[in-house]
TORRORO-419518 format. One record per atom (N, C-alpha, C): atom name; residue in one letter; x, y, z. Coordinates in steps of 0.1 Angstrom, whole numbers. Layout:
! residues N
+------+------+-------+-------+-------+
| name | resn |     X |     Y |     Z |
+------+------+-------+-------+-------+
|   CA |    a |     X |     Y |     Z |
...
+------+------+-------+-------+-------+
This chain:
! residues 150
+------+------+-------+-------+-------+
| name | resn |     X |     Y |     Z |
+------+------+-------+-------+-------+
|    N |    m |   -78 |   -53 |    37 |
|   CA |    m |   -83 |   -63 |    28 |
|    C |    m |   -72 |   -73 |    25 |
|    N |    k |   -77 |   -86 |    24 |
|   CA |    k |   -68 |   -97 |    21 |
|    C |    k |   -73 |  -104 |     9 |
|    N |    i |   -65 |  -107 |    -1 |
|   CA |    i |   -70 |  -114 |   -13 |
|    C |    i |   -63 |  -128 |   -13 |
|    N |    v |   -71 |  -138 |   -13 |
|   CA |    v |   -66 |  -152 |   -13 |
|    C |    v |   -73 |  -160 |   -23 |
|    N |    p |   -68 |  -172 |   -27 |
|   CA |    p |   -75 |  -181 |   -35 |
|    C |    p |   -88 |  -185 |   -29 |
|    N |    l |   -98 |  -186 |   -37 |
|   CA |    l |  -111 |  -191 |   -32 |
|    C |    l |  -110 |  -206 |   -28 |
|    N |    r |  -117 |  -209 |   -17 |
|   CA |    r |  -117 |  -223 |   -12 |
|    C |    r |  -131 |  -229 |   -15 |
|    N |    p |  -132 |  -242 |   -17 |
|   CA |    p |  -145 |  -248 |   -19 |
|    C |    p |  -155 |  -244 |    -8 |
|    N |    e |  -151 |  -243 |     4 |
|   CA |    e |  -160 |  -240 |    15 |
|    C |    e |  -166 |  -225 |    14 |
|    N |    d |  -160 |  -217 |     5 |
|   CA |    d |  -164 |  -203 |     3 |
|    C |    d |  -175 |  -202 |    -7 |
|    N |    g |  -178 |  -213 |   -14 |
|   CA |    g |  -187 |  -212 |   -26 |
|    C |    g |  -201 |  -206 |   -22 |
|    N |    e |  -207 |  -211 |   -12 |
|   CA |    e |  -221 |  -206 |    -9 |
|    C |    e |  -220 |  -191 |    -5 |
|    N |    k |  -210 |  -187 |     2 |
|   CA |    k |  -208 |  -173 |     5 |
|    C |    k |  -207 |  -164 |    -7 |
|    N |    t |  -200 |  -169 |   -17 |
|   CA |    t |  -199 |  -161 |   -30 |
|    C |    t |  -212 |  -161 |   -37 |
|    N |    l |  -220 |  -172 |   -36 |
|   CA |    l |  -233 |  -172 |   -43 |
|    C |    l |  -242 |  -162 |   -36 |
|    N |    r |  -242 |  -161 |   -23 |
|   CA |    r |  -251 |  -151 |   -16 |
|    C |    r |  -246 |  -137 |   -20 |
|    N |    l |  -233 |  -135 |   -20 |
|   CA |    l |  -227 |  -122 |   -24 |
|    C |    l |  -231 |  -118 |   -38 |
|    N |    f |  -230 |  -127 |   -48 |
|   CA |    f |  -234 |  -125 |   -61 |
|    C |    f |  -249 |  -121 |   -62 |
|    N |    c |  -258 |  -128 |   -55 |
|   CA |    c |  -272 |  -124 |   -56 |
|    C |    c |  -274 |  -110 |   -50 |
|    N |    e |  -268 |  -107 |   -39 |
|   CA |    e |  -269 |   -94 |   -32 |
|    C |    e |  -264 |   -83 |   -42 |
|    N |    a |  -252 |   -85 |   -48 |
|   CA |    a |  -246 |   -75 |   -56 |
|    C |    a |  -255 |   -72 |   -69 |
|    N |    v |  -260 |   -83 |   -75 |
|   CA |    v |  -268 |   -81 |   -87 |
|    C |    v |  -281 |   -74 |   -84 |
|    N |    r |  -287 |   -78 |   -73 |
|   CA |    r |  -300 |   -71 |   -69 |
|    C |    r |  -298 |   -57 |   -65 |
|    N |    s |  -287 |   -54 |   -58 |
|   CA |    s |  -284 |   -40 |   -52 |
|    C |    s |  -278 |   -31 |   -62 |
|    N |    v |  -269 |   -36 |   -70 |
|   CA |    v |  -261 |   -27 |   -78 |
|    C |    v |  -265 |   -25 |   -93 |
|    N |    c |  -272 |   -35 |   -98 |
|   CA |    c |  -275 |   -35 |  -112 |
|    C |    c |  -289 |   -30 |  -116 |
|    N |    g |  -297 |   -26 |  -106 |
|   CA |    g |  -311 |   -21 |  -108 |
|    C |    g |  -312 |    -9 |  -117 |
|    N |    g |  -302 |    -1 |  -119 |
|   CA |    g |  -302 |    10 |  -128 |
|    C |    g |  -301 |     7 |  -142 |
|    N |    e |  -296 |    -5 |  -145 |
|   CA |    e |  -294 |    -9 |  -159 |
|    C |    e |  -303 |   -20 |  -163 |
|    N |    y |  -308 |   -28 |  -154 |
|   CA |    y |  -316 |   -40 |  -157 |
|    C |    y |  -329 |   -39 |  -149 |
|    N |    s |  -340 |   -44 |  -155 |
|   CA |    s |  -353 |   -45 |  -148 |
|    C |    s |  -353 |   -55 |  -137 |
|    N |    p |  -362 |   -55 |  -128 |
|   CA |    p |  -363 |   -65 |  -118 |
|    C |    p |  -365 |   -79 |  -124 |
|    N |    r |  -372 |   -81 |  -135 |
|   CA |    r |  -373 |   -94 |  -141 |
|    C |    r |  -360 |   -98 |  -147 |
|    N |    q |  -353 |   -89 |  -153 |
|   CA |    q |  -340 |   -92 |  -159 |
|    C |    q |  -330 |   -97 |  -148 |
|    N |    i |  -330 |   -90 |  -137 |
|   CA |    i |  -321 |   -93 |  -126 |
|    C |    i |  -324 |  -107 |  -120 |
|    N |    e |  -337 |  -110 |  -118 |
|   CA |    e |  -340 |  -123 |  -113 |
|    C |    e |  -337 |  -134 |  -123 |
|    N |    a |  -338 |  -131 |  -136 |
|   CA |    a |  -334 |  -141 |  -147 |
|    C |    a |  -319 |  -143 |  -146 |
|    N |    w |  -311 |  -132 |  -144 |
|   CA |    w |  -297 |  -133 |  -143 |
|    C |    w |  -293 |  -141 |  -131 |
|    N |    i |  -299 |  -139 |  -120 |
|   CA |    i |  -296 |  -147 |  -108 |
|    C |    i |  -300 |  -161 |  -110 |
|    N |    g |  -312 |  -163 |  -115 |
|   CA |    g |  -317 |  -177 |  -118 |
|    C |    g |  -318 |  -185 |  -105 |
|    N |    d |  -320 |  -198 |  -108 |
|   CA |    d |  -321 |  -208 |   -97 |
|    C |    d |  -308 |  -216 |   -97 |
|    N |    r |  -298 |  -211 |   -91 |
|   CA |    r |  -284 |  -217 |   -92 |
|    C |    r |  -282 |  -228 |   -81 |
|    N |    d |  -277 |  -239 |   -85 |
|   CA |    d |  -274 |  -250 |   -76 |
|    C |    d |  -261 |  -246 |   -69 |
|    N |    p |  -261 |  -246 |   -56 |
|   CA |    p |  -248 |  -242 |   -49 |
|    C |    p |  -236 |  -250 |   -52 |
|    N |    k |  -238 |  -264 |   -53 |
|   CA |    k |  -227 |  -272 |   -56 |
|    C |    k |  -221 |  -269 |   -70 |
|    N |    q |  -230 |  -268 |   -80 |
|   CA |    q |  -225 |  -265 |   -94 |
|    C |    q |  -218 |  -251 |   -94 |
|    N |    w |  -224 |  -242 |   -87 |
|   CA |    w |  -218 |  -228 |   -86 |
|    C |    w |  -204 |  -229 |   -80 |
|    N |    t |  -202 |  -236 |   -69 |
|   CA |    t |  -189 |  -238 |   -63 |
|    C |    t |  -179 |  -245 |   -72 |
|    N |    d |  -184 |  -256 |   -78 |
|   CA |    d |  -175 |  -264 |   -86 |
|    C |    d |  -170 |  -256 |   -98 |
|    N |    s |  -178 |  -246 |  -103 |
|   CA |    s |  -174 |  -238 |  -115 |
|    C |    s |  -162 |  -229 |  -112 |
|    N |    f |  -158 |  -227 |  -100 |
|   CA |    f |  -146 |  -219 |   -97 |
|    C |    f |  -133 |  -227 |   -98 |
|    N |    f |  -133 |  -240 |  -100 |
|   CA |    f |  -121 |  -248 |  -100 |
|    C |    f |  -119 |  -255 |  -113 |
|    N |    g |  -106 |  -257 |  -116 |
|   CA |    g |  -102 |  -264 |  -128 |
|    C |    g |   -99 |  -254 |  -140 |
|    N |    g |   -87 |  -252 |  -142 |
|   CA |    g |   -82 |  -243 |  -154 |
|    C |    g |   -85 |  -229 |  -152 |
|    N |    r |   -86 |  -224 |  -139 |
|   CA |    r |   -89 |  -210 |  -137 |
|    C |    r |   -84 |  -207 |  -123 |
|    N |    l |   -82 |  -194 |  -121 |
|   CA |    l |   -79 |  -189 |  -108 |
|    C |    l |   -91 |  -181 |  -102 |
|    N |    a |   -95 |  -185 |   -91 |
|   CA |    a |  -106 |  -178 |   -84 |
|    C |    a |  -101 |  -172 |   -71 |
|    N |    l |  -104 |  -159 |   -69 |
|   CA |    l |   -99 |  -152 |   -58 |
|    C |    l |  -110 |  -146 |   -49 |
|    N |    a |  -108 |  -145 |   -36 |
|   CA |    a |  -118 |  -139 |   -27 |
|    C |    a |  -111 |  -128 |   -20 |
|    N |    a |  -118 |  -117 |   -19 |
|   CA |    a |  -113 |  -105 |   -11 |
|    C |    a |  -120 |  -106 |     3 |
|    N |    w |  -112 |  -105 |    13 |
|   CA |    w |  -117 |  -107 |    27 |
|    C |    w |  -115 |   -94 |    35 |
|    N |    e |  -125 |   -90 |    43 |
|   CA |    e |  -123 |   -79 |    53 |
|    C |    e |  -127 |   -86 |    66 |
|    N |    g |  -117 |   -89 |    74 |
|   CA |    g |  -120 |   -96 |    87 |
|    C |    g |  -125 |  -110 |    83 |
|    N |    e |  -137 |  -114 |    88 |
|   CA |    e |  -142 |  -127 |    86 |
|    C |    e |  -152 |  -127 |    74 |
|    N |    e |  -153 |  -117 |    66 |
|   CA |    e |  -163 |  -116 |    56 |
|    C |    e |  -157 |  -115 |    42 |
|    N |    i |  -163 |  -123 |    33 |
|   CA |    i |  -159 |  -121 |    19 |
|    C |    i |  -166 |  -109 |    13 |
|    N |    v |  -158 |  -100 |     8 |
|   CA |    v |  -164 |   -87 |     3 |
|    C |    v |  -163 |   -86 |   -12 |
|    N |    g |  -157 |   -96 |   -18 |
|   CA |    g |  -156 |   -96 |   -33 |
|    C |    g |  -150 |  -109 |   -37 |
|    N |    f |  -152 |  -112 |   -50 |
|   CA |    f |  -146 |  -124 |   -56 |
|    C |    f |  -145 |  -122 |   -71 |
|    N |    a |  -136 |  -129 |   -77 |
|   CA |    a |  -135 |  -129 |   -92 |
|    C |    a |  -128 |  -141 |   -96 |
|    N |    d |  -130 |  -145 |  -109 |
|   CA |    d |  -122 |  -156 |  -115 |
|    C |    d |  -119 |  -154 |  -129 |
|    N |    m |  -108 |  -160 |  -134 |
|   CA |    m |  -104 |  -159 |  -147 |
|    C |    m |   -98 |  -172 |  -152 |
|    N |    t |  -100 |  -176 |  -164 |
|   CA |    t |   -95 |  -189 |  -169 |
|    C |    t |   -80 |  -186 |  -174 |
|    N |    e |   -73 |  -197 |  -175 |
|   CA |    e |   -59 |  -197 |  -180 |
|    C |    e |   -58 |  -190 |  -194 |
|    N |    e |   -69 |  -191 |  -202 |
|   CA |    e |   -69 |  -185 |  -215 |
|    C |    e |   -72 |  -170 |  -215 |
|    N |    g |   -75 |  -165 |  -203 |
|   CA |    g |   -77 |  -150 |  -202 |
|    C |    g |   -92 |  -146 |  -202 |
|    N |    y |  -101 |  -155 |  -200 |
|   CA |    y |  -115 |  -152 |  -199 |
|    C |    y |  -118 |  -148 |  -185 |
|    N |    f |  -122 |  -135 |  -184 |
|   CA |    f |  -126 |  -129 |  -171 |
|    C |    f |  -141 |  -133 |  -169 |
|    N |    d |  -143 |  -143 |  -161 |
|   CA |    d |  -157 |  -148 |  -159 |
|    C |    d |  -165 |  -140 |  -150 |
|    N |    r |  -161 |  -139 |  -137 |
|   CA |    r |  -170 |  -132 |  -127 |
|    C |    r |  -161 |  -122 |  -120 |
|    N |    l |  -168 |  -111 |  -116 |
|   CA |    l |  -162 |  -101 |  -107 |
|    C |    l |  -173 |   -94 |  -100 |
|    N |    y |  -174 |   -96 |   -87 |
|   CA |    y |  -185 |   -91 |   -79 |
|    C |    y |  -180 |   -86 |   -66 |
|    N |    v |  -185 |   -74 |   -61 |
|   CA |    v |  -182 |   -68 |   -48 |
|    C |    v |  -194 |   -66 |   -41 |
|    N |    h |  -194 |   -69 |   -28 |
|   CA |    h |  -205 |   -67 |   -19 |
|    C |    h |  -210 |   -53 |   -20 |
|    N |    p |  -223 |   -50 |   -20 |
|   CA |    p |  -228 |   -36 |   -22 |
|    C |    p |  -223 |   -27 |   -11 |
|    N |    s |  -220 |   -32 |     1 |
|   CA |    s |  -216 |   -23 |    12 |
|    C |    s |  -201 |   -20 |    11 |
|    N |    f |  -194 |   -26 |     1 |
|   CA |    f |  -179 |   -24 |     0 |
|    C |    f |  -175 |   -18 |   -13 |
|    N |    l |  -184 |   -12 |   -20 |
|   CA |    l |  -181 |    -6 |   -33 |
|    C |    l |  -172 |     6 |   -32 |
|    N |    h |  -165 |     9 |   -42 |
|   CA |    h |  -156 |    21 |   -43 |
|    C |    h |  -145 |    21 |   -33 |
|    N |    r |  -140 |    10 |   -30 |
|   CA |    r |  -129 |     9 |   -20 |
|    C |    r |  -117 |     2 |   -27 |
|    N |    g |  -117 |     0 |   -40 |
|   CA |    g |  -106 |    -6 |   -47 |
|    C |    g |  -106 |   -21 |   -47 |
|    N |    i |  -117 |   -27 |   -42 |
|   CA |    i |  -117 |   -42 |   -42 |
|    C |    i |  -117 |   -48 |   -56 |
|    N |    a |  -126 |   -43 |   -64 |
|   CA |    a |  -127 |   -48 |   -78 |
|    C |    a |  -114 |   -46 |   -85 |
|    N |    s |  -107 |   -35 |   -84 |
|   CA |    s |   -95 |   -32 |   -90 |
|    C |    s |   -84 |   -42 |   -85 |
|    N |    a |   -84 |   -44 |   -72 |
|   CA |    a |   -73 |   -53 |   -66 |
|    C |    a |   -75 |   -67 |   -71 |
|    N |    l |   -88 |   -72 |   -72 |
|   CA |    l |   -90 |   -85 |   -77 |
|    C |    l |   -86 |   -86 |   -92 |
|    N |    a |   -90 |   -76 |  -100 |
|   CA |    a |   -87 |   -76 |  -114 |
|    C |    a |   -72 |   -76 |  -116 |
|    N |    d |   -65 |   -67 |  -109 |
|   CA |    d |   -50 |   -66 |  -110 |
|    C |    d |   -44 |   -80 |  -107 |
|    N |    a |   -48 |   -87 |   -96 |
|   CA |    a |   -42 |  -100 |   -93 |
|    C |    a |   -45 |  -110 |  -104 |
|    N |    l |   -57 |  -111 |  -109 |
|   CA |    l |   -60 |  -120 |  -120 |
|    C |    l |   -52 |  -118 |  -132 |
|    N |    e |   -51 |  -105 |  -136 |
|   CA |    e |   -44 |  -102 |  -149 |
|    C |    e |   -29 |  -104 |  -147 |
|    N |    a |   -24 |  -102 |  -135 |
|   CA |    a |   -10 |  -105 |  -133 |
|    C |    a |    -7 |  -120 |  -133 |
|    N |    w |   -16 |  -128 |  -128 |
|   CA |    w |   -15 |  -143 |  -128 |
|    C |    w |   -16 |  -149 |  -141 |
|    N |    c |   -25 |  -144 |  -150 |
|   CA |    c |   -29 |  -151 |  -162 |
|    C |    c |   -18 |  -151 |  -172 |
|    N |    p |   -15 |  -163 |  -178 |
|   CA |    p |    -4 |  -164 |  -188 |
|    C |    p |    -8 |  -160 |  -202 |
|    N |    a |   -21 |  -158 |  -204 |
|   CA |    a |   -26 |  -155 |  -218 |
|    C |    a |   -21 |  -141 |  -222 |
|    N |    p |   -20 |  -139 |  -235 |
|   CA |    p |   -15 |  -126 |  -240 |
|    C |    p |   -27 |  -116 |  -241 |
|    N |    r |   -39 |  -120 |  -239 |
|   CA |    r |   -51 |  -112 |  -241 |
|    C |    r |   -62 |  -116 |  -231 |
|    N |    f |   -69 |  -106 |  -226 |
|   CA |    f |   -80 |  -109 |  -217 |
|    C |    f |   -93 |  -106 |  -224 |
|    N |    t |  -103 |  -114 |  -221 |
|   CA |    t |  -117 |  -111 |  -226 |
|    C |    t |  -127 |  -111 |  -215 |
|    N |    v |  -138 |  -104 |  -217 |
|   CA |    v |  -149 |  -104 |  -207 |
|    C |    v |  -162 |  -101 |  -215 |
|    N |    y |  -172 |  -106 |  -209 |
|   CA |    y |  -186 |  -101 |  -213 |
|    C |    y |  -191 |   -93 |  -201 |
|    N |    a |  -189 |   -80 |  -202 |
|   CA |    a |  -192 |   -71 |  -191 |
|    C |    a |  -207 |   -67 |  -192 |
|    N |    s |  -213 |   -67 |  -180 |
|   CA |    s |  -226 |   -62 |  -179 |
|    C |    s |  -227 |   -47 |  -182 |
|    N |    e |  -239 |   -42 |  -183 |
|   CA |    e |  -241 |   -27 |  -184 |
|    C |    e |  -234 |   -20 |  -172 |
|    N |    t |  -236 |   -26 |  -161 |
|   CA |    t |  -230 |   -20 |  -148 |
|    C |    t |  -215 |   -20 |  -148 |
|    N |    a |  -209 |   -31 |  -153 |
|   CA |    a |  -194 |   -33 |  -152 |
|    C |    a |  -187 |   -27 |  -165 |
|    N |    r |  -194 |   -24 |  -175 |
|   CA |    r |  -187 |   -19 |  -187 |
|    C |    r |  -178 |    -8 |  -185 |
|    N |    g |  -182 |     2 |  -177 |
|   CA |    g |  -173 |    14 |  -175 |
|    C |    g |  -160 |    10 |  -167 |
|    N |    f |  -162 |     1 |  -158 |
|   CA |    f |  -150 |    -4 |  -150 |
|    C |    f |  -140 |   -10 |  -159 |
|    N |    f |  -144 |   -19 |  -168 |
|   CA |    f |  -135 |   -25 |  -177 |
|    C |    f |  -129 |   -15 |  -187 |
|    N |    a |  -137 |    -6 |  -192 |
|   CA |    a |  -132 |     4 |  -201 |
|    C |    a |  -121 |    12 |  -195 |
|    N |    a |  -123 |    16 |  -182 |
|   CA |    a |  -113 |    24 |  -175 |
|    C |    a |  -100 |    16 |  -173 |
|    N |    r |  -101 |     3 |  -174 |
|   CA |    r |   -89 |    -6 |  -172 |
|    C |    r |   -82 |    -8 |  -186 |
|    N |    g |   -87 |    -3 |  -196 |
|   CA |    g |   -81 |    -4 |  -209 |
|    C |    g |   -88 |   -15 |  -218 |
|    N |    y |   -99 |   -21 |  -214 |
|   CA |    y |  -106 |   -30 |  -222 |
|    C |    y |  -113 |   -23 |  -233 |
|    N |    r |  -113 |   -28 |  -245 |
|   CA |    r |  -119 |   -21 |  -257 |
|    C |    r |  -132 |   -29 |  -260 |
|    N |    l |  -142 |   -22 |  -265 |
|   CA |    l |  -155 |   -28 |  -268 |
|    C |    l |  -153 |   -35 |  -282 |
|    N |    l |  -157 |   -48 |  -282 |
|   CA |    l |  -157 |   -55 |  -294 |
|    C |    l |  -171 |   -56 |  -300 |
|    N |    c |  -181 |   -58 |  -292 |
|   CA |    c |  -195 |   -58 |  -297 |
|    C |    c |  -205 |   -58 |  -285 |
|    N |    r |  -217 |   -54 |  -288 |
|   CA |    r |  -228 |   -55 |  -279 |
|    C |    r |  -233 |   -69 |  -281 |
|    N |    h |  -237 |   -75 |  -270 |
|   CA |    h |  -241 |   -89 |  -270 |
|    C |    h |  -254 |   -91 |  -262 |
|    N |    a |  -263 |   -99 |  -267 |
|   CA |    a |  -276 |  -101 |  -260 |
|    C |    a |  -277 |  -116 |  -257 |
|    N |    v |  -281 |  -119 |  -245 |
|   CA |    v |  -282 |  -133 |  -240 |
|    C |    v |  -296 |  -135 |  -235 |
|    N |    l |  -302 |  -146 |  -239 |
|   CA |    l |  -315 |  -149 |  -234 |
|    C |    l |  -314 |  -158 |  -222 |
|    N |    r |  -319 |  -154 |  -211 |
|   CA |    r |  -318 |  -161 |  -198 |
|    C |    r |  -332 |  -160 |  -191 |
|    N |    g |  -337 |  -172 |  -188 |
|   CA |    g |  -350 |  -172 |  -181 |
|    C |    g |  -361 |  -164 |  -188 |
|    N |    g |  -361 |  -164 |  -201 |
|   CA |    g |  -371 |  -157 |  -208 |
|    C |    g |  -369 |  -142 |  -210 |
|    N |    e |  -358 |  -137 |  -204 |
|   CA |    e |  -354 |  -123 |  -205 |
|    C |    e |  -342 |  -121 |  -213 |
|    N |    t |  -341 |  -110 |  -221 |
|   CA |    t |  -329 |  -107 |  -228 |
|    C |    t |  -321 |   -98 |  -220 |
|    N |    l |  -308 |  -102 |  -218 |
|   CA |    l |  -298 |   -94 |  -210 |
|    C |    l |  -288 |   -89 |  -220 |
|    N |    v |  -285 |   -76 |  -219 |
|   CA |    v |  -274 |   -71 |  -228 |
|    C |    v |  -261 |   -70 |  -220 |
|    N |    n |  -250 |   -74 |  -226 |
|   CA |    n |  -237 |   -72 |  -221 |
|    C |    n |  -228 |   -68 |  -232 |
|    N |    y |  -215 |   -67 |  -229 |
|   CA |    y |  -206 |   -62 |  -239 |
|    C |    y |  -193 |   -70 |  -239 |
|    N |    h |  -190 |   -76 |  -251 |
|   CA |    h |  -178 |   -84 |  -253 |
|    C |    h |  -167 |   -74 |  -254 |
|    N |    m |  -157 |   -75 |  -245 |
|   CA |    m |  -146 |   -66 |  -245 |
|    C |    m |  -133 |   -73 |  -244 |
|    N |    d |  -122 |   -67 |  -248 |
|   CA |    d |  -109 |   -74 |  -246 |
|    C |    d |   -98 |   -64 |  -243 |
|    N |    k |   -87 |   -69 |  -239 |
|   CA |    k |   -75 |   -61 |  -236 |
|    C |    k |   -62 |   -69 |  -238 |
|    N |    e |   -53 |   -63 |  -245 |
|   CA |    e |   -40 |   -69 |  -247 |
|    C |    e |   -32 |   -68 |  -234 |
|    N |    k |   -24 |   -79 |  -231 |
|   CA |    k |   -16 |   -79 |  -218 |
|    C |    k |    -5 |   -68 |  -219 |
+------+------+-------+-------+-------+
C-alpha cells in the first residue's frame, strides 16, 4: 500500500469509493433510506474541490486502485475516512489516520464519527463528546462528536 496526497484527478474515484463503502459497510447501523440520504446527489466537481484548501487529503493505493482516502483540516477536523469494502481490516484506515494526525499542527483532533466508525475512533483514543443528529434528505442520521488531544 502506498499513501500519497490526493490529486484533483482522483476526485471521482473517491466519490465512487465513498458510495460503495457507505452502501456496503454501514447497512448494519443505518437503514437503506438513511444510507441513500447520506450519499445524496453529490456533484463530482464540488466533491473533488472540497478536498483542497486548508486541509490535507490522502489516498491509499494498491497497485492502480484507490483503496481508501481521508482528509483533515489544519485545525484538526477529521472530515472523511473511507476504505473500499474489499480492503477492510488491512490497516488502511489506521495508516491514513496516522499520517493525518502526524501532519496536523493542531493540538486537538475532532471528528463526527458515524455509528460504523465510532469504535475505530474510540480505539484510537478519541473520547465521546456527544451524540449528534443530522437531518439529511429527510432522514435523521446519528453520529458522534469525538475528540482527541495530540
